[in-house]
C-alpha positions as CSV (number, residue, x, y, z in Angstrom):
1,M,67.8,-34.1,-127.3
2,A,67.4,-33.0,-123.8
3,E,70.4,-33.3,-121.5
4,A,70.1,-36.1,-119.0
5,R,69.7,-35.0,-115.5
6,P,72.0,-36.6,-113.0
7,V,70.5,-39.1,-110.7
8,G,71.2,-39.6,-107.1
9,R,73.2,-36.3,-106.5
10,E,71.1,-35.0,-103.8
11,I,70.5,-35.8,-100.3
12,T,66.9,-35.2,-99.9
13,E,65.1,-34.9,-96.5
14,E,63.0,-38.0,-97.3
15,K,66.3,-40.2,-97.9
16,L,67.7,-38.8,-94.9
17,L,64.7,-39.5,-92.6
18,K,64.6,-43.0,-94.1
19,Y,68.1,-43.7,-93.0
20,F,67.6,-42.2,-89.7
21,K,64.6,-44.7,-89.1
22,I,66.7,-47.7,-90.4
23,T,69.8,-46.8,-88.1
24,E,67.7,-46.0,-85.0
25,E,65.8,-49.3,-85.3
26,A,69.2,-51.1,-85.9
27,L,70.5,-49.5,-82.7
28,K,67.2,-50.5,-80.8
29,T,67.3,-54.2,-81.9
30,L,70.9,-55.1,-82.0
31,E,72.0,-57.3,-79.1
32,V,75.7,-57.6,-77.9
33,A,76.6,-61.2,-78.6
34,V,79.6,-61.6,-76.5
35,H,79.8,-62.3,-72.7
36,E,80.9,-59.5,-70.7
37,K,84.1,-61.4,-69.4
38,S,85.1,-62.0,-73.1
39,L,88.1,-60.1,-74.5
40,L,85.6,-58.9,-77.2
41,W,83.2,-57.3,-74.8
42,V,85.3,-54.0,-74.8
43,A,85.2,-54.0,-78.6
44,A,81.6,-54.5,-78.6
45,Q,81.0,-51.5,-76.2
46,D,83.5,-49.3,-78.3
47,F,81.6,-50.1,-81.5
48,L,78.2,-49.4,-79.8
49,T,79.4,-46.3,-78.3
50,M,80.8,-45.0,-81.7
51,A,77.6,-46.0,-83.5
52,K,75.5,-44.1,-80.9
53,S,77.8,-41.2,-81.0
54,Y,77.8,-41.0,-84.8
55,F,73.9,-41.2,-84.8
56,E,73.7,-38.3,-82.4
57,D,76.0,-36.4,-84.5
58,A,73.7,-37.0,-87.4
59,K,70.7,-35.6,-85.5
60,Y,72.7,-32.4,-84.7
61,Y,73.8,-31.8,-88.3
62,Y,70.3,-32.6,-89.4
63,G,68.9,-29.9,-87.0
64,K,71.4,-27.3,-88.5
65,G,70.1,-28.3,-92.1
66,D,73.4,-29.8,-93.0
67,Y,72.1,-32.9,-94.8
68,V,75.4,-33.8,-96.3
69,T,77.3,-34.1,-92.8
70,A,74.2,-35.7,-91.2
71,F,74.2,-38.4,-94.0
72,A,77.8,-39.0,-93.7
73,A,77.5,-39.4,-90.0
74,L,74.5,-41.9,-90.3
75,N,76.8,-43.9,-92.7
76,Y,79.5,-43.9,-90.1
77,A,76.9,-45.1,-87.4
78,H,75.6,-47.9,-89.5
79,G,79.1,-48.8,-90.6
80,F,80.0,-49.5,-86.9
81,I,76.7,-51.6,-86.6
82,D,77.5,-53.6,-89.5
83,A,81.1,-54.3,-88.5
84,G,80.0,-55.3,-85.1
85,V,77.5,-57.8,-86.6
86,R,80.4,-59.1,-89.1
87,L,82.9,-59.3,-86.3
88,G,80.3,-61.3,-84.3
89,V,80.2,-59.0,-81.2
90,F,76.6,-58.0,-82.2
91,R,73.6,-60.1,-83.0
92,G,71.5,-58.6,-85.8
93,E,69.2,-60.9,-87.6
94,D,67.0,-58.6,-89.8
95,D,68.7,-58.0,-93.2
96,R,66.7,-54.9,-93.7
97,L,68.7,-53.4,-90.9
98,F,72.0,-55.3,-91.0
99,A,74.3,-56.0,-93.9
100,F,75.4,-59.3,-92.3
101,G,72.2,-60.3,-90.6
């Protein structure tokens, strides 16, 4: 009997590019949902800055060929996006892009 091959233990370029596309589209389409005079405006800006920073980190690591760190950075970026939607500081309606859309 052949030994079972582990599934999903590799971060392929195809998978990485798929998540780059999803995260980039989410960043382009989300809207800040709170007024700039709201106390949550600062939180919204912080979440957006962190998401964009992690997205840029992901591109950097991808360029170096470090797919594991690039994928981790993409997940952090999208985590900030989804947390912002869940908190209500971002508006994201597309459930392909936002966990809580």
